[in-house]
N, C-alpha and C positions, 0 to 999 in steps of 0.2 A: 655466796660462795665465790671464790676467786676464779677468774678465767685464766687459763694458761694457753700459750700459743706455741706451736711447733712448726718449723720450716722443714719441709721434706721428710716429715716423720712418717712412720708406718700408717697405712690406711686399711681399715677393715671394709671390704667391699660391701657387705650387707649393711653395715652401719651407715656408710656414706650414701648408699642407694636409698635407705630409709630416710635419712636427713633431707635429701632432695625431694623425695615424694611428699614429705610432711610440709616442707617449706614452700614448694611450688604447687601444693595441692594436686599433685598428679599421681595417678596410679595406673597400673596395667602395663607399664613399660618393662617391668620385670628387673631382674638382677642385672647390674652393670659391673663389669670387671674393672673397677676403678684403678686398682693397683697396677695392672698391666698397662692401662691407658696412660697413667701418669708417668710411669717409667719410660714409656715409648715416646710420648709427645710433649711432655712438660719440661720447662727449664726450672720451675720450682712450684711449690704449692704450700699453703699455710692452713693449718687446722687450729680450731679453738676447742678447748675442753673445759668442762666444769666437772671436777672429779674425774671419773672414768667415762663420762658421757661426751660424745662428740656433739658440739653445739654450733659449729661454724666451719666454713671451708671456702677457700678461693684458690684458683688455679691460674698459672701463667704459662703460656706457650710462647715459643719464639722462633725466629727465622735463623738462629745461629749467629746473628749479628746485632744490628742496631735496634731492630723492632721486636717488641713483645706484645702479647695480647692478654688482657685480663679476662678470665672466664669463670662462670659458675659461682659467683659470689652468693653464698647461701648461709642463713642463720636460722636456727630453730625458732619457729614462731613464738614460743613461750618466753624467749629471752631476747627478742628483737627490741630495738630502740634503747639498748643499754650500752652502745658503743662497740659492740663486738664486730659488726661489719666494718666500721671505720678502722678498728685496730687490725683486722685481717687485711684490708686494702693497704693500709700504711706499711705493714710488714712486707706485703708483696711488692710494693713500690720500692722499698729499700733493698729488698733482695734482688729484684730485677736490675736496679742501678748497680749494685755491687757485682753483678755478673756481667757488666759492661753494656747493658742495653741503654740506648739513648732515648727511645720513645716507648711509651706504654699506651697501647690503644685499648679502648673498651667500647662495646656497644651496649645500649640499654634502652629500655622502654621509656616513654615520656614520663611515666609516674616515678621513675627512678632518677630523673635528671637532677633534682635537688640534692640527693645523696651524692651522686658522682661528681657534680659540678661544684656545688657550694661546700659540701662537707669534705669531700676527698680532693678537690682541687683540679679535676679534669676540665679541660677546655673543650667546648662543643666544636665539632668539625663536621664537614660534609663527608658522607661516606656512601658507598653503593652496596647493594646486596642482590644476589640472585638466589632465590629459593630453589633448592635442588630436590626437594622431596615434599 
């Protein structure tokens, strides 16, 4: 089945919450008001669909200027390794560029380095983090 992609398309909160729970094997966090969060904090987001099913998502937040941050890249486990994540990130990069961003940052776990660096073209950088909770 063909995968279609939408930039800034409507998001069903329940569906996106379920996608995250399935992909990240997390439960118990409950309902997330994605639509409200995206409208308030994002400069763009991209969704991937097969038929009516949401199978992938990525979010981009920004500072209103040169810098943007890629967040929440997620693909349904049953369709991973089929190029959907790469297509999501590629579309997010293109959209951030078209919106005037000059830098797109991303944080990732070591096991995702190959995907972000070799496949998507991100350069590793030093970064800092303070855990707030």
